[in-house]
N, C-alpha and C positions, 0 to 999 in steps of 0.2 A: 260403361257403368263404373261408378266410383264407390269405394267402401270407406265409410267414415270411422270405422272402428279402429282403435289403436291398441296394440298389444305391447306392453313393456315387460321385459323379462330381466330380472336382476339376479346375478349370480355372485355370491360372496364367498371368499375363501374360508376355510375352517378356522375356528377360533384357536384350536389346539394345534400348535406347530409340531412338526415331526419329533423334535427333541422331547417335548412334553408327553407326546403319545408313547414314546419309548420308555420314559420314566414310569408311566402308568401301566403299560401292558407288556413290556419286554421282560421275559422271565429271568434272563441273566442279570439285567439291571436291577430288578426287584430283589433278586437273591443277594447280590453284592451289597445293596443298601441295608437289607434286613440283617445280614450277617455282621455288618459293621456295627449296627445298633446293638445287637446281642452281645458282640465282643466288648462293647464299651461298659457293660454292666451285666455279666453272665448270671449272677444270682437273681437280679431283679427280673430278667427275661427268662428265667427257668420255666420250662414247659411251653414256651412260645416258639413256633416254627416260622418258616418263611411263608408269607401269604401268597395266595394265587393271584394272578392278574385280575381275575374277576372280583376278588375281595378288595384289592387296591382301588379298582374303579368304583366299587360299591361304597367304600369309605369316602372317596372324594365326592360322590353324588350326595352322600349324607351331609357332608359339610356344606355343600352348595344349597341343598334343599333346606337345611336348618336356617341358613342365612336368609332365604327367601320367605320362609314361613315361621319366623320366630315370634310373630305377634308382638313385636316391641321388646322382646327379651333377648338381649345380646349375649349369646353364649360364646365365650372365648375358647380357643383351642389351646390347651396347655402344651407347651413345648416339650415337657418331659413325659407326656402321655405315651404309654407304651404302644397303643394302637396307632397313634399319629407317627411315632418314630419308625415303626415297622412298615407302615404303608406309604408315608410321604416323607417326613423328615426334612432336613435342611436342603437336600438336593432338589426339592420341589418348591423352593422359596419363590422362584421367578413365577411359577404358575399361580401360586397363591396371591402374590402381589398383583398379577394381571387380573385375577378374578375379583380384586377389590379388598382382599384381606390386608391388614396392616399389622406391623410388629409392635409389641409392647413388652420390652424385655425379651424373655425367651418365649413368650406366648404370642398368639395371633388373635387379633380382633376381627370379627366378620364384617363384611361390607354392609352398607345401609341402603337397601333397595326401598322402593315405595311399597309398603305392605299391602295397601288396598287397591293396587293397580289391577285393572282388568285386562284380559287378553283381547286383542293383541296389545302388547306392551308398547309404551311410548317412552318410558323412562330409560335412559341409556344403561343404567346399572341393572335394571330388570332384564332388559334385552340381552345384555352380555351374559348374565348368570343363566338365563333360560337357554341361550345358545350353547353354553358350555355343558349344561345338564343334558341337553338332547344329544350332543356329540358323545358324551360319556355313555349314554344308553346305547348309541349306535356301536361304540367300541365293545360294549358287553355283548351285543347281539352277534358280533363277529367271532367271539371266542368259541372254543370247542364245546360240545354239548356236555361233556363230563364236568367242565368248569361251571357252566351256566346252571347246573343243578343246585349249586350253593346260593344262587341268586333268587330271592323271594319273589320279585316282581318281574314278570316277563314283559319286555318292551316290544310293542308292535307298532311300527310307524304308521301313521295315517296317510293313505294315498290321497294325493291332491288331484288325481285325474278327473274325478267327477266335478270338482270345483272349477277346474280349468275348462272342461267341456261346457259347464253351465255358463261360465263367463264368456266363452266364445260362441255361445248359441249353438253348439253342436252336441248337446246332450241327447237330443231326440231328432233323428233324421232317418230317412228311409234306408233300411239295411237289406242286404242280400239274405235270402232264406238260408243259404249254406253257411252264413256267418254264425249261426247258432251252434254249429259244431266245429268252430275254428279251434285248431290246436294252438294255444297261446304260447307254447314253447317253441313253435316253429317260426323261423325268421320270415318276415314278410318279403314278397318278391319286389325287387327294385323297380319293376315296371309301374307299380302303384305309386311309388314316390315320384317317378318321372312325370306322372300326370297330376301330381299334387293331391292324391287320394289315398285312402287306406283300404285294406282288404275287405272290410265288411260293407263297403259302399254297394248300393243297389246298381244294377246295370244302367239305369237312367242317370244316376249321379256320375258314373264312369264316363258316359257319353258327354255329359255336361262339362266334366273336367277336361276332357279331350278338346272339346270345342273352344273352351276358354284359353287353353294353352296355345293352340294354333292361331287363335285370334290375336293374342298378345305377343307371340313369338313365332311368326310365320317362317323365319329362316330355318328353324329346327323342326319343321313339320315331319320330315322323314323319321326323326327319332320318336316323336309323339305317336306317329302312326304305327311304328314298330311296337311301342308300349301297348297300344290298343290291340294290335294283333296278338301279342303275347297273352294279354289278359283274356281276350276272347277265346283263344285256344285252351288256356288253362282252365277256364270256367265251363268250357263247352257251351257257351252262351249263344243261342241262335240270334238273339237281339244284337249282341255286339258283333257277331260275324257278319250280319247284314250291314251294320254300320261300316265295317272294314271294306266290304265289297263296294258299297256306294262311294267311299272315299277313293278306292283304287280306280274305279271307273271314271272318276273325275280328274284323272291324270296326277293324282297324288301318289308319291312313292314312299316306301318305308326305308328305314336305315338298313334293314336286311336286304332289300332290293339293291341298295347302293353297294353294299359289300359284295353281293353276288355279281354285280356289273363290273366292279373293279377286278374281281377274281377272274371273270370271263376274259378280260384283256391282260391278265397276268400282272396286275398292279395291286398296290395296297392302298387302303382308304387313307391312311395317315401319311402317305408319301406326299412330298411337295412337288406335284407334277404340274407343269405348265400345260395350257390348253393345246399348244402345238405339239408337245410331246405325246399327249394322249391321242391326238388325231393321227400323228405319225405311226404310233404303235397299232392303232386300229387299221390303218391302211395296209401296213405290213402284214397284219394277221389275215386280212382279206385275201391278199396275194397268196399267202401260204395255204389258206383253207377257204377257198371260194364258196364251198357248200355251206359254210357256217355263217355266211354273210347276214342272213336275217337275225340270228341270235346276237351277232356282234353289233348290228345296228341298234337293236333294242337295248343292249347293254350300254352302248355309247349314248343313246338318248337319255337313259336313266342318269348316267354320269353328268350329262349336260344339264339336266334338270336340277340335280343336287348341287351343282356349282353355279347355277343360274347363268350358264355360259351360252349365249346365243350362237356363238361361233361353232361350238361342238354340236348343238342341236341342229344347226343347218346342215352340217356334214352328215349327221345321223339320219336326218329325214330325206337327204338327197333331193331337196327342192331347190330349183334354180329359177328365180323370178326376177332378179335384179343384178346389177353389175357386181356388187360385193359378193353375192352368192355364187355368181359365175366364176369369179376369181378363186373363191374358196374351193369350188368343185374341182378346178384344174390344179389347185395347189399353187396358185400364183399370188403375186402381190401387186398393188397399184402401180409400182414403178417397173414391173416386169415388161420388157420390150416385146414387140409383136413377134419377132423371130422366136423368142422363148415361148410365147403363147402357142405358136404352131407346134413347137417341139413337145410341149406339155400335152397338147391335144393328141399328138401321135402316140406318146407314151401311154396316155389314158386308154385309148381304144385298143392298143396292143395288149395292155394288161387285162382289160375287160371289154371285149367286143360288144357285150350287151349294153354298155353305157354309151355307145356311139351317138345315138340320137340326143341324149342329154348333153354329151360333150359338144356336139354341133350347136345345140341351142345355147350353151354357155359361151362358146366362141363367138356366136352371132351377137349375143348381148354385149360382149366386150367390143366387137367391131363397131356396133352401133354407138356405144357410149364414147368410143374414141374416134368415131368416123374414120376408121382405118380401111382404106381400099385394099391394102395388102392382105389383111385378114379375110376380107370379103372374097378376094380372088383365091385365097388359099382354100376357103370353104367350097368354092366352085370348081377349082382345078386340082386341088391337092398340093399345090406348090405355092410358095410365098413370092408372088410377084413375077413369076415366069413359069412356063410349061415345063413338064418333066423332061430331063435331058435324055437323048437317045443313048443306048448303052455303047454303041460304036463310037459316038462322039465322046463319051465319057472316057473310054480307054485312050482315045487319041489325045484328049486334053491332058491326061496323066502321062502321056508318052509311054504307054505300056503296049507292046506289040504281041506278047504272048498272053492270050486271054485265060490260059490255064494256070497262071501263077497263083501262088498261095495268097491268102488274105493278108498275111503279115507283110509281104512285099508290097501289096497295094497300099497299105497304111504307111509303110516306110516311104514309098514314093510320094504319097500325099503330103507327108510331113516335109519332105525336101522341097516339093513344089510350093507349098505354103511359105516355107522359109525364104525361098528365092523370090516369090511373087506374092507378098501379103495382100495386095489389092485384089487378087483373084480368089480370095478365100471362099466367097459364096459360090462361085462357079465350080471350084474344086470340090466343095462339099456336095454340090448337086451331082457332080460326077460320081463320087463315092456312093451317094444315095442310089443313083441309077444302077451301078454295078451291084450294090447290096441287094436291090430288089430283083435284078436278073438272076443272081446266084442264089437268092433266098438265104443269104448269109447272116446267121445270127451274130457272128463276131463283128462284122461290119456294121450291122444294125445297132448293136450295143454301143459301138464306138460313136455312132452318130447321135444316139440318144443321151449318152452319158459323158462323152468326151474322153473316155478311157477305154483302153483295150481290155476286153474281157479275158479272164484267165481260164485255162482248161480245168482248173479246180473250182469247187464250189465256193461262192463268195463267203459263206459262213465259216470256211476254214481259214480265211485270211483275216489279219487284223484290220481294224478300221483306221483309215488314214485321216489326216487333218488337212483341210484346205487353207492356203495362205490367205491372210487378210491384210492388205496394205504391206508396207515395208517394215515388217516386224521381225525379220531375220530369224533368230533362233527360237522364237516363241514356241512353235509347234514341236520342236525337238524336246524342249523342256516339259511341255505338257504330256507328250508321249512317255517321257522318262518317268514322270511322277505316276502316270497311269500304270506302268509296269510294276511298280513297287506295291505288292499286294497289301501289306499292313497299312500303308498310307491310303491306298484306294479304299480299303474297308473303312478307315477312319472318315474319309470324305463322304462316302456313301451313307454312313450312319452318323453324320455330323450332329444331328439333333440330340443324340445321346451324350455328346461331349461338349456342346456349346457352352461358352462362358456366360453366366447370367450378367446382364448389363444393369447393374445397380451399384450405387455408390459404395455400399458395404463390401460387395464382392470385388470391386475394382480397386479398393483402397490399397490393398497389399499385392496387387498383381504386378510382378516384375518379369519382364522379358528383355533379353539383351542387356542385363545389368541396369535397367532403369524402369521406372514406373511408366506404364502405358496409359494413355488417355481413353476415355469412353469413345471418342471419335475414332481412334485407331482400332478399338475392338469392334465397333460397328462396321467400319470399313473392311476389316479382316473377315468378319462373318459374311459380309456381302461377297467378298472374294471367294470364300469357301463354298457358298451357295452357288455361285456361278460355276465354280470348278466341278461341283457335284452334278450340275445340269449337263456339263460337257461329258463327264464320265458316264452318266446315264445314257446320253445320246450315243456314245461310243459303244456301249454294251448292247443297246436295244436297236440301233439303226440297222436297217436292211441294206443300206447303201455301202459303197466301198469307202466313202470318206464323209466326214462331217465338217462343218465350219465353226470354229470357235466364235463366240460372241465378241463384239468389239469391247464391251464392258469388261469381259474377262481379260482381254489383252491389256487394257489400260491398268486394271488392278494388279496384273502380274508384273508388268514392265515398269510401272511408275510407282515409286514408294510414296507414302503419304507426305513425307517431308518435302518432296519435289513436285507434288501435284500442282499446288497453287503457283509455284514459280514457272512451271511449264506453260500453264494457261496464260499467265501474264506475258511471257515471252512470245506466245503464239499470236498475240494481238498487237505486237509492236510494228509489224510491217503491213501496209495496206494491200500489198500484192503478194501472191504466193507463187513459187516456181511450179512449172509443169512437171508432172511425173514422167513425161516422155511417152514413148510409144514402143510397142512390141510388134515386129513384122508389119510396120506401117499402120497399125491400129493404135489409137490413143489409149493410154492406160487410165482407167477411171478408178477413183478411190481417194482416200485421204492424202493430203499433201504433206511435205516435210516441214521443217522449221522455217522461220522467216528468212526471206531471200538475202538480207544483208549479212547473214552469218556464213554464206557460202563462199568458199575459197577454192580456186582452181577447179571449178565444176564439181566440188565435193564439199560436204559439210561434216565437220568433226565435232565431237563433244567439246564444250567450252572448258571443261576442267578435268581432263583425263587424269592428270596426276593426282587430283584430289579425290578420285573415286573412292579409294580405300579409306581415306580419312572420314569421308561422309558415312561410309558404311559403319565404321567403328562408332561414330557418334550417334548414329540412329539405331542401328540394329545390334550394337554391342558386340557380342562374341562371334557374330557371323563372319568376321574377317579379322581374326586376331593378328595375323601376320602383317596386316597393314600394307599389302602389296598393291601398288598402283601401276604395275608394269604391263598390264593387260592391254590388248588392242582396243581401238575405238570403232564404232560403227559409222559408216558413211551413209548419208541420206541424200537422195536426189543426185547421185553421182556414182562414182565407182563403189563397188560393194565394199563394206567396211572391214578393216582388219580387226574385227572384234574378237572377243573370246569365243573360240570354237568350243563346243561341248561334245566330247566324245563319250558317248554312253557305251561302255564296254560290256558286252554279254558274251556268253559262251558259244553263241551261234554264229557270230561274225568276228573274224579275226583278220589281222593283217592289213587293214585299210590304212594306208599311209598318205600323207600329204607331200607330194613331190613338186607340184607346180602351182604357182599363184599368179594371178593376173597382176600387172604392174600396179593397178590401183590399190591392191591390198597391201603393198609395201610402203604406203605412205606412213610417216611417223606420227605418233600421237602428239598432242599439243604440248605436253610437259614430260620431262624425264620421270621415270618411275622412282618411287620412294618406298622403302620398306621400314616401317616403324616397329620398334619393340617396346619403347616407352618414351615419354616426352623428352627425356634427356639422352636417349640412346640413338645412335646412327650407325649403320653398317659401314664397315670398310670392306670393299669387295675383295674376295679371295679368288684364287683360281679354282676352276672346276676340277672334279676328280677325273682321273684318266678315263677316257671314253672306252667303252667295250667294243668288241668286234660286232659289226652290224650283221645280223643274221637276216637273210632274205626271208620275208614272210610271204605266204601265199595270199592271193586275193588280188583284186583290181586296184591299182594305185590311182587314187582320185585326187583331183585338185580342188581344194576348198574354195568355195565362192565367198566365204565370209572371213576366214582367217581368225587369228586370235587365240585365246586360251582353249585348250581341249580339256574336257572333263572326263575323268575315268571313274566309273562306278565300281567299287569293290564291295561285294556282299560278304559279310563276315558273320559267322555264328559263334565262333570260338576264337579267342585271341591266340591260342596255341595251334590252331589248325591252319592248314594252307588256305590262302585266299585265292579263289578261282575267279578269273576274269575272262572276258572276251572283248571284242572291240567293234565299234561301229561309229561312223561319223555322223554327227547330228545335222551337218549342213548338206544341202543338195550338191552333189559332186559331179564333175565332168571329167572324162578321160583326157589325159594330157595330149594324146594324139587321137582326138575323137573323130570318128567317121560320121556318116549320116546318123542322125538320132534314130534309136530303135523304137520310138513311140511318138505319136503326134502330140502337139501341144494340146492341153485339155480343152475340150469343147466347153464353151462358157457355161458354168453351172447356173442353176436357177438363182437369180439374184435375190438376196434377202435384204430387207431394210436394215442397214448397219448404222449404228451410232457413229457417224463420221467424226464427231468431236472426240469420241472415246478412242477410235482407231488412230486419229491424228496424234493424240497424246501418247498412245502406245508406241507409235513410230518414233516420237521424240524420246520416249523412255527407252526404246531399243538401242539408243546411242550409249546407254550405260554399259559398263563392264558386265559381262555375263555373270561374274561372281556376285555382283551387286544385286542382279535380278534374282539369283538363287537365294541370296541372303534375304531379299524382300519376301520371297515366297515362304521361306521357313519362318521368318518373323511373323508374317500374317497368319500362318497356320497356328503358331503358338498363341498369338493374340486371340484367335477365334475360339480356342478351346479352354476348358477349365483345367486347373492344375491337379495332378495326382498328389503332389507333395511339393515342398520347397527345400532348397539346400540351405547351408549355413548362412549364405549371403542374402537369403530371401528370394533367390532366383527360382522361377517356376520350373518344376519337373513335370513333364507330360509325355505323351506318346511320341510326339515329334522329337523332343529332346532325346528320348531313349533310342530312337531309330537313327537319327542323323548326326548326333553329337557324341564325340568322345572327349577325352581330356589329354592334354600334354603338359609336361613340366619342363621349364627352362632352368638351366643352371648357369650362373654368372659368377666368375671368380675375380675378386679384386686383386690389386697389387700386393696386398698383405696375405693373400692366400685364403681369405674368408670367402665362403660360397653362399650366394643368395639364390633362393629357389622361388619359383612362382608357378602355380598350377592354374590352368584356365581351360575353358571349353574350346574345342576345335571341331569344325564340320568338314574340313577339306585339307588337302596337302597341296601346296603350290610348288611345282617343279619347272625347270626350264631346260632347253637344249641349246643355249646360246653359244657355248664353246665348241660344239660339234655333236655329231651323232652319238648316241649312247643308248644303253638299255635302261629299263625302268629302275633297276637297282641303283645304277650310277646316278640317275636323276633323283631318286629318293635320298641317296647319300648326300647329294648337294643340299637337300632341305634339312637334313638332320646332322650333318657334320658340324664341327666346331666353327663358329664365326667370330670375328673380332668386331666388337661394337664400341662406339665412343660413349664414354660415361664421364661427365664432368671434366671434359678436356683430355681425359686419358683413354687408353684402349684396353679393353678387358675381353678375355675369351668367354664365349657363351655357346652352349649347345642345348639341344632339346631332345626329350624322349617322350614316347607315347605312353601314358599311364593307363588309358582305357580306349580300346578301339570301338567305334560305333558299328552296328550291324551293317549299315550302308555307308561306305567310305568313299568320298569323292576326291579325285586327284585332278587338279587343273594344270594343264601344260601351258605355260606362258610363252607365247611365240615372240612377242615384241619386247625388246630389251633396250637398254640405254648404254651407249658406248661412252665411257668417261674420258677417253682420249680424244675422240672426234667431237664430243659433246652433241651427239645426235642419236636419234632412235633408229633401230633397225629391226627387221623381222627375220627370225631364224626359221629356215625351212628344213633344218636338220632332222634326220630320222630318229624317232624314238621307238626302240625295239621293245615290244611287249612280251610278256610271258603268259602262258595259259594259267599258271598258278604262281601267285606271288606270296612269299613268306615274309611276314612282318616282324619276326622274332628279334632281328638285330636292332630294330628301332624302338622296341618296347622298354619301358621302365623296368629295371631289374636291380635287386640288391646284391647280385653276384659281382664281387670286386674284379674277378677275372675277366668278365665280359666288358666292364668299363675299361680295364687296362688294355684289352685288345682293341677296343674302339679308339682309345687315345693313341695307341701304336699305329693304327691304320691312318689316323689323321696326320701323324708325323710323316709317314711314308708318302702320303699324297702331297704334303707341302714340299717335301724333298723332290718328288717327281715333277711338281709344277716348276720348281726352280730350274731343274735340268732341262725341261722342255722349253722354258723361256730362253735359257742360255743357248740351246741348240738353234732356236729361231733367230736369235741375234747373230750367231755365227753364220747361219745360212744367208742372211741378208747383208753381211758385211762386205764392203767394197775393197777391203785390204787383201791383197794377194800374198801368198807365201813366196812368190817369185820376187827376188830382190830387185831386178830391173824394173819390173812393172810397179813395184811398190815405190821405187824412187821416182818414176814418172808420175805416179799418182801424187806423190808428195810435192813435186814441182808444180 
């Protein structure tokens, strides 16, 4: 049905601007003008007082009215007229000129409107004067009652409502009986506006409005039904309640039903929940509260209807009639292998024995669709491809003679056998299955179902782990690190409240990292934060021991926007890709590494290790002010990389040290490291400070599998307060003298469809310095959110900047004694242990002691102080260094002793001259100590003997 009526509404601004309104109605302005006029000629104005605003407005109306109704008699306004001077005078000249009055000497001539014009006016002069007159009347109507008493004519505006109704054909329509007693001062309920109706509509018109709304906007049917429900309840209308019941019986749902359904599952309507997330929460709730399954299924069905999600509705209805529904029922995907299907079947019926018939039907549909004999045999025999193993045979296969041994020993033996004979994995797994069934062992059963050894503690008491995806090294450690920082986690979980508007006006002045960021970068950053939020939500709500990050999140985390296109181009240069190898004889499936031609010595290293820091500075700005490129690189498709280790130090784990590295981790980077302070400055290496005594720390000494920089997280609330830290390595570690592993390799998890291209790019991105990846994460977080304010340089100040960034100030003294200072943002401190084992203070001294830098061909001393500490301070331990003598890179495995509490006072900016003097004195001691140690080393290596005969022989 089409409507041919057109409604045009024109809104014009007032004729009288605020300044003119003030001249006519502001008491103080009127008083000042009148007193000035009286002061100009006191005798002449004797007996005249300051007029009221109403009198001023009335006089102005009189001038306008006389001009419109002068019947051809032009009455000029005398400039010396006392009434004119007191009420208007020279300050109102602009208003008079706008109204059409013109000057003639000191007098004013009125405008010349069309005297015989009829309403509505068409002459511009008439229209203007009429508008001004009406606005003056409105100003009078707003004055206090005691002022309006002096006004002879009471102005009552004429309502245009009836004219509008008559024009729109709504002057006479069927009204509700109760509308005759409507309280006009009461605000109309928004439900009426939602249906495009008003409160006095008859019930029939309300139903008509509802039908028209859902016909033209079916996607918002729940909202319109809620409006109808609310109006029906408010009116106690049997006719409308009948309409609501009919709609509900026709599978229509209201927005109230949707809110209640989300609440039933512990979710919010406005949350950005994926279908899989909602289904996962639903399944976990059923496991926790099986008696509430009917209510939970109804709630899930309502959510599915509101989202138009067939996937959710299939799970809610528990109907299995085709291959896709069968996969959904078991929680599988099209690429899930048959052995996983059988495992999922077992898990399903163990969790809910009542669903066994449906699970069998689903498995049968999958077997028929795939023509899988293995699944058919599994349904017939309960085993996949072979009969169940005898328990005695199972013990014999595992070489266990004592059948009373603990479950842990059985699992340890299983791991050893699998490690020695990977080809017997299936047989060994069947053996454990037989033993688990004979013992009725929940521990062994959980291992077979999940691939992990269950804990004696409740799963809810343990943190959720992250599964590895591809060869992305330190990714999971970083993600867990960011998850543990509550302010950042809260920011990510509530990102919609902080998101940056993506419009040209908002982006025009957005500066992150000392540069303007593009719309593409902001869009990409918000995609990254959305993916990070999905992971955090999964980590919070998952009932499993671990979750798997999405490949897209890995790519966005590890690959910066500036390198993304380059990586993709490089990945297409080679027609063949190297194999990922095998583990225990089984091929490794997943995304491959970079092109084969870049592989050297069975290892692949980053192309531009030495340039990492420079790229970080040019792309992310302040994220790497030290310009340090001496970090390790990551190896792909070969030995594990000597990349930047990140040690996230907390107060629960201390003393984890790196004592042994595999040979593959000691490979040098492609370029020597460079530390840049400015384009014209280059460091001249100095000796390190004297190493402190190595204190033995408690804990297990683990060998890093990845090497590289270690990152220390220091949480700071107050610059003057102690900084408390703990320690834990982000890399998966192995004991230097490892015995049999204490846990089996993970049973293959349920495979999910992973964006292989995203993971492949992430693996290539993992070759970056870990500090670059951290800088990329912080850069994207800042790009994704709006600024709280900006600093003097236009740099964005936001929650991320406040949390992770402090400031440090560098001092450089030239040969004339003049000192140059520069203050910049810092998000980490880079230290090294190249010269030997040391404690954290000695390492920090190395970062903040005086350095000699080359400036314009000369050498100048430079030192740095911290002017502001961030709440979360990261310390990166650089393991790979460059030997200027041998011109080669080396990896330092020296011990770094940590303290439970670190005091940063000595490195803070201070106006105390005594503190600076003590620092300078300490620097001199260290230089002197370095000279003495070098001299001692030379003497110890000298071939010259103090014995004269031997010396002569040597000379000869």
